[in-house]
VOPAGU-2260 file (C-alpha; in pm, 1 decimal, decimal comma):
REM VOPAGU-2260
SITE   aa  ch    i         X         Y         Z
SITE  MET   A    0    1710,1     652,5    2007,1
SITE  GLU   A    1    1725,9     512,6    1652,8
SITE  LEU   A    2    1778,7     771,8    1381,9
SITE  ALA   A    3    1648,1     717,8    1032,0
SITE  SER   A    4    1827,6     835,8     719,7
SITE  THR   A    5    1645,4     940,4     404,7
SITE  ARG   A    6    1746,5     868,0      47,3
SITE  CYS   A    7    1575,4     907,4    -289,4
SITE  THR   A    8    1608,9     708,1    -611,1
SITE  ASN   A    9    1540,2     909,2    -925,1
SITE  VAL   A   10    1316,0     769,2   -1197,9
SITE  CYS   A   11    1209,1     947,8   -1513,2
SITE  LEU   A   12     935,1     917,5   -1774,4
SITE  GLY   A   13     825,5    1167,5   -2035,6
SITE  GLY   A   14    1070,2    1427,1   -1906,1
SITE  ASN   A   15     924,5    1405,8   -1554,0
SITE  LEU   A   16    1169,7    1335,6   -1273,1
SITE  MET   A   17    1024,6    1138,7    -981,8
SITE  GLN   A   18    1181,6     987,6    -672,5
SITE  ILE   A   19    1128,3     669,6    -476,1
SITE  GLU   A   20    1134,5     797,5    -119,0
SITE  THR   A   21    1309,9     575,7     133,2
SITE  SER   A   22    1358,5     648,2     501,1
SITE  ARG   A   23    1602,7     400,8     655,1
SITE  GLY   A   24    1579,5     277,3    1012,2
SITE  THR   A   25    1704,8     -29,2    1194,7
SITE  SER   A   26    1379,9    -174,8    1331,0
SITE  PRO   A   27    1284,5    -517,1    1188,8
SITE  LEU   A   28     979,8    -345,8    1041,1
SITE  VAL   A   29     950,0    -197,7     691,6
SITE  LEU   A   30     643,5       3,5     590,5
SITE  GLY   A   31     539,7      -8,4     225,3
SITE  LEU   A   32     352,2     297,1      94,1
SITE  PRO   A   33     249,1     210,6    -261,8
SITE  HIS   A   34     -66,4     417,0    -313,4
SITE  THR   A   35     -25,9     755,1    -142,2
SITE  GLY   A   36     140,4     927,5    -438,1
SITE  THR   A   37     -47,6    1188,3    -640,7
SITE  ASN   A   38     209,0    1259,6    -914,0
SITE  ILE   A   39      99,4    1189,6   -1270,7
SITE  PRO   A   40     355,1    1266,7   -1544,6
SITE  THR   A   41     230,4    1524,1   -1793,3
SITE  ASP   A   42     224,1    1280,4   -2085,9
SITE  CYS   A   43       8,4    1038,6   -1885,9
SITE  LEU   A   44    -215,3    1317,1   -1758,1
SITE  ALA   A   45    -283,1    1433,3   -2114,4
SITE  ARG   A   46    -438,3    1092,5   -2187,9
SITE  MET   A   47    -676,7    1100,6   -1891,4
SITE  ASN   A   48   -1033,9    1224,6   -1867,4
SITE  GLU   A   49   -1186,5    1416,6   -1577,9
SITE  THR   A   50   -1242,0    1098,1   -1379,1
SITE  GLY   A   51    -876,7    1000,2   -1409,1
SITE  ARG   A   52    -754,2    1345,5   -1318,0
SITE  ALA   A   53    -967,4    1342,5   -1001,5
SITE  MET   A   54    -753,3    1057,2    -858,5
SITE  ALA   A   55   -1039,0     950,9    -630,7
SITE  ASP   A   56    -883,3     612,3    -552,5
SITE  THR   A   57    -572,3     747,9    -383,5
SITE  ASP   A   58    -485,0     602,8     -42,6
SITE  TRP   A   59    -531,1     953,2      92,5
SITE  HIS   A   60    -312,7    1068,8     384,8
SITE  ILE   A   61    -185,3     720,2     468,8
SITE  HIS   A   62     179,8     831,5     489,6
SITE  ASN   A   63      70,8    1105,5     731,7
SITE  LEU   A   64    -145,5     866,8     933,2
SITE  TYR   A   65     152,0     640,0    1006,6
SITE  ASP   A   66     411,7     915,6    1037,2
SITE  GLY   A   67     589,2     926,6    1372,7
SITE  LEU   A   68     422,4     618,2    1518,4
SITE  LEU   A   69     745,2     419,1    1553,0
SITE  GLU   A   70    1106,0     532,1    1582,9
SITE  GLY   A   71    1357,4     348,4    1368,6
SITE  VAL   A   72    1105,5     215,9    1117,5
SITE  THR   A   73    1201,3     198,7     750,3
SITE  THR   A   74     954,6     332,5     493,3
SITE  VAL   A   75     947,9     302,4     114,9
SITE  ARG   A   76     708,4     526,5     -78,7
SITE  THR   A   77     644,3     602,3    -442,8
SITE  PRO   A   78     504,2     945,2    -531,9
SITE  ILE   A   79     354,5     807,3    -855,1
SITE  HIS   A   80     -22,7     774,3    -860,5
SITE  ARG   A   81    -173,2     427,1    -894,9
SITE  TYR   A   82    -358,6     532,5   -1212,2
SITE  VAL   A   83     -20,4     561,0   -1387,8
SITE  ILE   A   84      82,4     215,1   -1271,9
SITE  ASP   A   85     -16,8      15,9    -965,4
SITE  VAL   A   86     297,9    -103,5    -791,5
SITE  ASN   A   87      85,3    -344,0    -585,3
SITE  ARG   A   88     -11,5    -545,5    -893,7
SITE  ASP   A   89     163,8    -837,8   -1056,6
SITE  PRO   A   90     403,2    -692,1   -1316,7
SITE  SER   A   91     294,1    -966,9   -1555,7
SITE  GLY   A   92     -57,1    -823,6   -1552,2
SITE  ALA   A   93    -212,5   -1134,9   -1395,2
SITE  SER   A   94    -521,3   -1065,0   -1182,3
SITE  LEU   A   95    -490,4   -1085,5    -805,4
SITE  TYR   A   96    -857,7   -1175,3    -773,5
SITE  PRO   A   97    -966,8   -1388,1   -1071,8
SITE  GLY   A   98   -1340,1   -1371,2   -1133,1
SITE  GLN   A   99   -1387,8   -1054,2    -925,0
SITE  ASN   A  100   -1400,9    -691,0   -1029,1
SITE  THR   A  101   -1063,0    -530,7    -972,2
SITE  THR   A  102    -818,9    -289,6   -1136,0
SITE  GLY   A  103    -507,1    -393,6   -1323,6
SITE  LEU   A  104    -140,9    -307,3   -1351,8
SITE  CYS   A  105    -218,7       9,9   -1548,3
SITE  PRO   A  106    -583,0      65,1   -1453,6
SITE  LEU   A  107    -830,6     156,2   -1725,9
SITE  THR   A  108   -1113,2     232,2   -1480,9
SITE  ASP   A  109   -1153,8     369,6   -1132,0
SITE  PHE   A  110   -1294,4     165,3    -843,2
SITE  ASP   A  111   -1646,8     242,0    -960,4
SITE  GLY   A  112   -1582,4      90,4   -1302,1
SITE  GLN   A  113   -1569,5     427,9   -1478,7
SITE  SER   A  114   -1311,3     487,4   -1751,4
SITE  ILE   A  115   -1018,8     708,9   -1650,3
SITE  TYR   A  116    -890,2     768,9   -2006,0
SITE  LEU   A  117   -1002,0     976,7   -2299,6
SITE  GLU   A  118   -1142,3     758,2   -2576,3
SITE  GLY   A  119    -860,7     589,0   -2766,3
SITE  GLN   A  120    -591,5     710,5   -2523,4
SITE  GLU   A  121    -563,0     395,6   -2308,5
SITE  PRO   A  122    -203,2     271,5   -2268,2
SITE  ASP   A  123    -104,3      -7,0   -2507,0
SITE  ALA   A  124     137,8    -290,4   -2431,2
SITE  VAL   A  125     442,2     -79,9   -2520,2
SITE  GLU   A  126     332,0     204,1   -2293,6
SITE  ILE   A  127     250,5     -33,4   -2007,6
SITE  GLU   A  128     596,9    -187,3   -2030,9
SITE  ARG   A  129     753,4     157,3   -2036,0
SITE  ARG   A  130     570,2     248,7   -1717,0
SITE  ARG   A  131     660,8     -82,2   -1555,6
SITE  VAL   A  132    1030,9     -22,1   -1615,4
SITE  ALA   A  133    1014,2     343,4   -1515,5
SITE  PHE   A  134     802,2     319,9   -1199,7
SITE  HIS   A  135     706,4     -31,3   -1090,3
SITE  ALA   A  136    1055,7    -179,8   -1107,8
SITE  PRO   A  137    1234,0     103,1    -918,8
SITE  TYR   A  138     981,9      91,6    -634,4
SITE  HIS   A  139    1030,1    -279,9    -587,3
SITE  ALA   A  140    1406,8    -255,3    -625,5
SITE  ALA   A  141    1405,8      -6,3    -337,9
SITE  LEU   A  142    1166,1    -213,9    -128,3
SITE  GLU   A  143    1358,1    -536,9    -183,3
SITE  ALA   A  144    1686,5    -365,6     -98,5
SITE  GLU   A  145    1548,1    -241,6     233,5
SITE  LEU   A  146    1402,8    -580,2     324,2
SITE  ASP   A  147    1737,1    -744,4     246,2
SITE  ARG   A  148    1918,9    -481,3     453,2
SITE  ILE   A  149    1689,7    -531,0     752,1
SITE  LYS   A  150    1716,6    -908,7     727,5
SITE  ALA   A  151    2095,9    -877,0     730,4
SITE  ILE   A  152    2067,9    -688,8    1059,6
SITE  HIS   A  153    1812,1    -907,6    1238,4
SITE  GLY   A  154    1802,6   -1237,0    1051,5
SITE  PHE   A  155    1444,1   -1163,7     944,9
SITE  ALA   A  156    1232,9    -872,8     820,0
SITE  ILE   A  157     865,4    -778,5     845,2
SITE  LEU   A  158     689,0    -590,6     567,4
SITE  TYR   A  159     375,4    -406,9     675,1
SITE  ASP   A  160     200,7    -279,9     363,3
SITE  CYS   A  161      -7,4      30,8     433,4
SITE  HIS   A  162    -334,6      81,5     244,1
SITE  SER   A  163    -676,7     242,3     265,3
SITE  ILE   A  164    -993,2     247,4      57,0
SITE  ARG   A  165   -1344,3     389,5      65,6
SITE  SER   A  166   -1569,7     186,9     293,2
SITE  GLN   A  167   -1844,5     149,6      32,0
SITE  ILE   A  168   -1766,7      62,7    -331,7
SITE  ALA   A  169   -2041,0    -143,7    -493,7
SITE  TYR   A  170   -1822,9    -228,1    -795,6
SITE  LEU   A  171   -1567,9    -404,4    -572,1
SITE  PHE   A  172   -1762,3    -543,1    -276,8
SITE  ASP   A  173   -2107,3    -560,8    -120,3
SITE  GLY   A  174   -2212,1    -351,1     176,7
SITE  THR   A  175   -1970,6    -170,8     406,2
SITE  LEU   A  176   -1608,9    -276,7     440,0
SITE  PRO   A  177   -1480,3    -357,7     791,3
SITE  ASP   A  178   -1250,6     -95,4     942,9
SITE  PHE   A  179    -943,7    -320,0     963,5
SITE  ASN   A  180    -881,7    -560,8     673,5
SITE  ILE   A  181    -583,7    -783,1     750,3
SITE  GLY   A  182    -434,6    -964,0     451,0
SITE  THR   A  183    -188,2   -1250,6     465,8
SITE  ASN   A  184    -301,9   -1448,7     159,7
SITE  LEU   A  185    -484,9   -1696,5     382,8
SITE  GLY   A  186    -204,7   -1713,6     638,1
SITE  THR   A  187      79,8   -1791,8     396,9
SITE  THR   A  188     278,2   -1467,0     398,4
SITE  CYS   A  189     384,2   -1437,6     762,2
SITE  ALA   A  190     430,0   -1639,8    1079,9
SITE  PRO   A  191      93,0   -1724,3    1240,4
SITE  ALA   A  192     197,9   -1539,9    1556,5
SITE  LEU   A  193     229,7   -1213,7    1363,8
SITE  GLU   A  194    -117,6   -1236,2    1215,3
SITE  GLU   A  195    -257,8   -1336,6    1554,3
SITE  ALA   A  196     -88,8   -1040,5    1724,7
SITE  VAL   A  197    -228,1    -785,6    1477,6
SITE  THR   A  198    -571,9    -945,0    1490,4
SITE  SER   A  199    -574,3    -937,6    1869,9
SITE  ILE   A  200    -486,4    -568,2    1883,1
SITE  CYS   A  201    -759,5    -481,4    1632,0
SITE  PHE   A  202   -1013,7    -697,2    1813,1
SITE  LYS   A  203    -945,2    -518,6    2142,4
SITE  ALA   A  204   -1014,6    -183,5    1974,8
SITE  ALA   A  205   -1384,9    -241,9    2030,8
SITE  GLU   A  206   -1513,8      59,7    1837,6
SITE  TYR   A  207   -1373,0     -81,3    1514,1
SITE  THR   A  208   -1465,4    -381,1    1301,7
SITE  LEU   A  209   -1217,7    -622,4    1147,9
SITE  ILE   A  210   -1175,3    -916,6     915,3
SITE  ASN   A  211    -887,8   -1142,5     818,8
SITE  ASN   A  212    -838,0   -1232,2     453,1
SITE  GLY   A  213   -1177,8   -1108,0     346,2
SITE  ARG   A  214   -1217,4    -907,2      26,2
SITE  PHE   A  215    -853,7    -800,6      55,2
SITE  LYS   A  216    -614,8   -1088,9     111,7
SITE  GLY   A  217    -296,1    -897,5      40,6
SITE  GLY   A  218    -183,8    -757,7    -292,0
SITE  TRP   A  219     106,9    -863,8    -508,9
SITE  THR   A  220     355,5    -697,9    -274,1
SITE  THR   A  221     244,1    -901,4      27,2
SITE  ARG   A  222     226,8   -1223,3    -172,6
SITE  HIS   A  223     558,8   -1165,8    -348,5
SITE  TYR   A  224     770,0   -1079,6     -44,4
SITE  GLY   A  225     595,6   -1287,7     219,7
SITE  LYS   A  226     821,0   -1594,1     250,0
SITE  PRO   A  227     825,9   -1688,0     617,9
SITE  SER   A  228    1048,6   -1992,1     564,4
SITE  GLU   A  229    1314,3   -1756,8     424,6
SITE  GLY   A  230    1280,3   -1502,2     705,2
SITE  PHE   A  231    1058,3   -1254,1     518,4
SITE  HIS   A  232     717,1   -1190,4     673,5
SITE  ALA   A  233     453,2    -971,0     506,2
SITE  ILE   A  234     113,9    -846,9     614,0
SITE  GLN   A  235    -120,2    -597,7     446,2
SITE  MET   A  236    -344,8    -359,8     634,9
SITE  GLU   A  237    -631,7    -214,7     434,5
SITE  LEU   A  238    -808,8      53,8     637,1
SITE  ALA   A  239   -1157,9     179,1     566,6
SITE  GLN   A  240   -1107,0     547,9     496,9
SITE  SER   A  241   -1408,3     636,6     711,0
SITE  THR   A  242   -1188,8     566,7    1014,9
SITE  TYR   A  243    -974,8     874,7     963,8
SITE  MET   A  244   -1104,5    1100,8     684,5
SITE  ILE   A  245   -1397,6    1222,7     476,6
SITE  GLU   A  246   -1446,7     974,3     194,1
SITE  SER   A  247   -1542,5    1222,7     -77,2
SITE  ALA   A  248   -1376,0    1525,0    -236,5
SITE  PRO   A  249   -1180,7    1705,8    -108,8
SITE  TRP   A  250   -1095,8    1393,0      94,9
SITE  ALA   A  251   -1016,8    1583,2     411,8
SITE  TYR   A  252    -814,8    1433,5     697,1
SITE  VAL   A  253   -1018,9    1439,3    1020,1
SITE  ASP   A  254    -779,7    1494,9    1310,0
SITE  GLU   A  255    -998,5    1352,5    1586,0
SITE  ARG   A  256   -1075,6    1031,7    1395,3
SITE  ALA   A  257    -714,2     994,4    1286,6
SITE  GLU   A  258    -565,2    1044,6    1630,9
SITE  ASN   A  259    -801,0     786,3    1774,9
SITE  LEU   A  260    -703,6     538,8    1503,0
SITE  ARG   A  261    -335,2     611,8    1546,2
SITE  VAL   A  262    -350,5     471,7    1900,4
SITE  THR   A  263    -432,1     128,2    1761,0
SITE  LEU   A  264    -191,3     159,6    1468,4
SITE  LYS   A  265      89,4     256,2    1705,4
SITE  SER   A  266      19,6     -52,2    1915,7
SITE  ILE   A  267      35,3    -268,8    1603,1
SITE  LEU   A  268     368,0    -126,7    1488,2
SITE  GLU   A  269     524,7    -143,1    1833,2
SITE  THR   A  270     414,6    -504,5    1871,8
SITE  LEU   A  271     552,6    -604,1    1532,9
SITE  SER   A  272     881,4    -424,7    1600,6
SITE  VAL   A  273     956,6    -627,7    1914,1
SITE  TRP   A  274     840,7    -963,4    1776,8
SITE  ARG   A  275    1112,9   -1220,7    1721,7
SITE  PRO   A  276    1083,0   -1557,9    1547,3
SITE  THR   A  277    1102,4   -1859,2    1774,9
């Protein structure tokens, strides 16, 4: 049995102490958890309006959904909410999806296009840089360190980036989102066999729908770390939240839906953990 150790890296902004939460295992697989955090430092919260404080665009319960599915897996999680800074965005501020509605490094709107800040309280360039240094950089320092550690053990590492989103958001996409949204930046961020394996497992789960590299092709994390030629493979899984929870406040976890979904997620993680490059 592989035992995981837990460590925390302290980061601080505005007198608020936060921790990057890392659970270390020895499996080739590393789970990224960038959007499950609900902590907003008090100075940031004071700038936000009611919409921002509602935090509707959280990847609700994702760390619980994946918890316990695979022994020996490494996880890296930030407790900071994505409205403070989105650690899955390019730190330069460049858009991941040019020409499409999206949210930025320090979002100014929610996923419905509604402002999340009080008038005149939006973060300026200095504040954005302060948040990048305080929260974005420590998360990626921790994630990169774990990927390097795992690669040193196995000769390669697999990053599985865990996400979820409401299944219907007219501002971001038309219609209803498929249940499983597999992102590999058009097949460039991992070995083809890895994408094929995940796709096959999702396809066999007949009650769910799936798409590869549709609206979500993998965020900055997947694109940044996915370098198959260097032994780093990355794949993003964006789940429709309807598969495991109620998609409106209070965003309740639905045990029966979640347990059914966890069967497929467990199969995915187990398959990735035993994969070896040829």
